[in-house]
C-alpha positions in Angstrom: 14.5 -3.0 14.6 15.9 -4.2 11.2 16.6 -7.8 10.8 16.5 -10.9 8.7 14.2 -11.6 5.9 10.5 -12.4 6.6 9.4 -16.0 6.5 9.1 -17.2 2.9 10.9 -14.1 1.6 14.4 -13.6 0.3 16.6 -10.9 1.8 18.5 -10.3 -1.4 17.4 -9.9 -5.0 19.3 -9.2 -8.3 17.8 -6.5 -10.6 19.5 -5.5 -13.9 22.8 -7.2 -12.8 22.9 -5.4 -9.4 22.2 -7.1 -6.0 20.0 -5.4 -3.4 19.2 -6.3 0.2 15.5 -5.6 1.3 15.9 -5.4 5.1 12.5 -5.5 7.0 12.1 -3.2 10.0 9.9 -4.5 12.7 7.8 -2.1 14.8 4.9 -2.1 17.3 1.4 -2.2 16.0 0.9 1.4 14.8 -2.4 3.0 15.9 -4.3 6.1 14.9 -3.1 9.2 16.6 0.6 8.3 16.5 3.1 10.4 14.6 5.0 9.0 11.6 8.0 11.1 12.7 8.1 9.4 16.0 7.9 5.9 14.6 10.5 6.5 11.9 12.8 8.1 14.5 12.4 5.2 16.8 12.9 2.3 14.3 14.5 3.6 11.2 16.9 6.5 11.9 19.5 4.4 13.6 19.4 1.7 11.0 19.9 3.5 7.6 23.3 4.2 6.1 24.5 6.5 3.4 23.1 5.4 0.0 20.1 3.4 1.5 16.5 4.0 0.6 13.8 3.7 3.3 10.5 2.4 2.0 7.2 2.7 4.1 4.0 0.9 3.4 1.1 3.2 2.7 -1.0 1.5 5.2 0.8 2.8 8.3 1.0 6.3 6.9 -2.8 6.3 6.3 -3.5 4.8 9.8 -1.5 7.5 11.5 -3.3 10.1 9.3 -6.6 8.9 10.7 -7.7 7.2 7.5 -8.7 3.8 8.9 -12.3 2.9 9.8 -13.8 0.0 11.7 -16.2 -2.1 9.7 -19.1 -1.7 12.2 -18.9 2.1 11.8 -19.4 2.2 8.0 -22.8 2.7 6.5 -22.6 1.9 2.7 -25.1 3.5 0.4 -27.2 1.4 -2.0 -25.0 2.2 -4.9 -22.0 0.8 -3.1 -23.8 -2.3 -2.3 -24.8 -2.8 -5.9 -21.5 -2.1 -7.5 -19.5 -4.2 -5.1 -21.2 -7.3 -6.3 -19.5 -7.0 -9.7 -15.9 -6.5 -8.5 -13.6 -9.5 -8.8 -11.9 -10.5 -5.5 -8.5 -12.1 -5.4 -6.7 -14.5 -3.1 -4.7 -11.6 -1.6 -7.5 -9.1 -0.8 -11.1 -8.2 -1.5 -10.4 -4.8 -2.9 -13.7 -3.0 -3.6 -15.6 -6.3 -3.5 -17.6 -5.4 -0.4 -20.0 -2.6 0.1 -17.8 -0.9 2.8 -14.7 -0.6 0.6 -16.8 0.5 -2.4 -18.5 3.2 -0.2 -15.1 4.7 0.4 -14.1 4.5 -3.3 -17.2 6.6 -4.1 -16.3 9.1 -1.3 -12.7 9.3 -2.5 -13.1 9.7 -6.2 -16.9 10.5 -6.6 -19.8 8.5 -7.9 -19.5 9.6 -11.6 -15.9 8.3 -12.0 -16.8 5.0 -10.3 -19.8 4.4 -12.5 -17.9 5.2 -15.6 -15.1 2.8 -14.5 -17.7 0.2 -13.8 -19.3 0.7 -17.2 -16.0 0.4 -19.1 -15.0 -2.6 -17.1 -18.2 -4.5 -18.1 -17.6 -3.7 -21.8 -13.9 -4.5 -21.8 -14.5 -7.8 -20.0 -17.3 -9.0 -22.2 -16.0 -7.7 -25.6 -12.3 -7.4 -25.2 -11.8 -10.2 -22.6 -9.6 -7.8 -20.7 -9.5 -7.2 -16.9 -8.2 -4.4 -14.8 -9.9 -1.4 -16.6 -12.0 -0.7 -13.5 -9.0 0.2 -11.3 -7.1 1.9 -14.0 -10.0 4.3 -14.5 -11.0 4.6 -10.9 -7.4 5.7 -10.1 -4.8 5.3 -7.4 -7.1 6.5 -4.5 -9.6 3.7 -5.2 -6.9 1.2 -5.9 -5.2 2.0 -2.5 -8.2 1.1 -0.4 -7.6 -2.0 1.7 -10.5 -4.0 3.2 -10.5 -6.4 6.1 -8.6 -9.7 5.7 -7.9 -12.6 8.2 -4.2 -12.3 7.7 -4.0 -8.6 8.7 -2.8 -7.6 12.1 -5.6 -6.8 14.6 -7.5 -4.5 14.8 -7.0 -3.9 11.1 -8.3 -7.3 10.2 -11.7 -5.7 10.8 -11.0 -2.3 9.2 -11.1 -0.4 5.9 -7.9 1.6 5.4 -7.7 4.3 2.7 -4.7 5.4 0.8 -2.5 8.1 2.5 -2.9 11.8 1.9 -0.1 13.6 0.1 2.3 10.6 0.0 4.9 12.6 -2.0 5.1 15.2 0.7 5.3 12.5 3.3 8.3 11.0 1.6 10.0 14.4 1.3 9.4 15.0 5.1 10.8 11.6 6.0 13.9 12.2 3.8 14.8 15.3 5.9 14.4 13.1 9.0 16.4 10.2 8.0 18.8 11.6 5.5 18.3 9.2 2.6 15.7 8.7 -0.2 12.3 7.6 0.9 9.3 6.0 -0.8 5.7 5.4 0.2 4.7 2.1 -1.4 1.6 0.0 -1.9 2.9 -3.5 -2.4 1.2 -6.8 -2.2 1.7 -10.3 -3.6 0.0 -9.3 -6.9 2.2 -6.2 -7.6 2.5 -2.7 -6.4 2.6 1.1 -6.9 4.9 3.8 -5.6 2.5 6.4 -4.2 5.1 9.1 -3.5 8.9 9.2 -3.3 12.0 11.3 -3.4 13.2 9.4 -6.4 13.1 10.2 -10.2 10.9 8.1 -12.5 13.7 5.7 -13.3 14.4 5.2 -9.6 10.8 4.4 -9.0 10.7 1.8 -11.7 13.8 0.2 -10.3 12.3 0.2 -6.9 9.2 -1.6 -8.1 11.3 -4.3 -9.6 13.3 -4.6 -6.3 10.0 -5.0 -4.3 8.1 -7.1 -6.9 8.1 -10.2 -4.7 6.7 -8.2 -1.7 9.6 -8.7 0.7 7.6 -7.3 3.7 5.0 -10.0 3.3 1.2 -10.0 3.4 0.4 -11.0 6.9 1.3 -10.7 10.5 5.0 -9.8 10.0 4.6 -6.4 11.7 7.3 -5.0 9.4 5.7 -1.9 7.8 9.0 -0.4 6.7 12.2 -1.6 5.1 15.6 -0.6 3.9 16.9 -1.1 0.3 20.6 -1.4 0.4 22.9 -2.2 -2.5 24.7 -5.4 -1.6 
C-alpha cells in the first residue's frame, strides 16, 4: 500500500518551481517466478490517480524475470577475478568490484567491451584524473548489475541481480495496466538512470531530478515502487 515517506526521506520535493510528492508503495518481498502484472495490480492499480506517474525499481522487474542469482551458484572465470580487483567500490554498493558481478558484466556485454572499458579507465584515471569512464563505456547493462550488500532485503543480500530485459516494453505494458505513465528506474544514493519509460526525453530528465535524493531508500524499506504526484 502507498503511504508516508520512508525514514530519512522527504515525501515532497520542488523541481523547477513545481512541487511533487514521491509516495512509496510497500509490497511483500518479491520472489522469482512471480508476475509483475500481479504485483502491480495488487499494490499500485488502486493507488494511482489521473496525472500520476508510477515508477518501478529495476531490481524487482529483473527478479521476476529470473535475472537474480545466488552467490554460491556463480563460478567466475579468471578474467572476472582479475578485472574486479581494479574496480572502485562505493559506500552504497560494490558494483563490479567482486568476481561474481564482473562475471555477469562479461556475460552481458562481452569480454572485448569490458576489456576496452577497463583499458580506457586506467588511462583516464592516471592521465586525465577522471573517473567513471569504465561504466560509461561498459554501458547500461553493466551499470545495472547489483551485487550483494548487507542492507538489502534477504535473500537478495546474498545475490547478484542483473538489469531487467526490455524495460521500455515493461513500462509500456504497465501503463496499459495502471492507466498512467510508467518508468522503470535504477536509482541509488549516488544517482540514477531511467532504463525504460513511457515519457519523452524531457519527462525522463524531469523524473531524474524528482528522484535524485532516492526517495525509496537504499535498504530494508520494501518499497520497490512509488507514485509521482504533482502536489
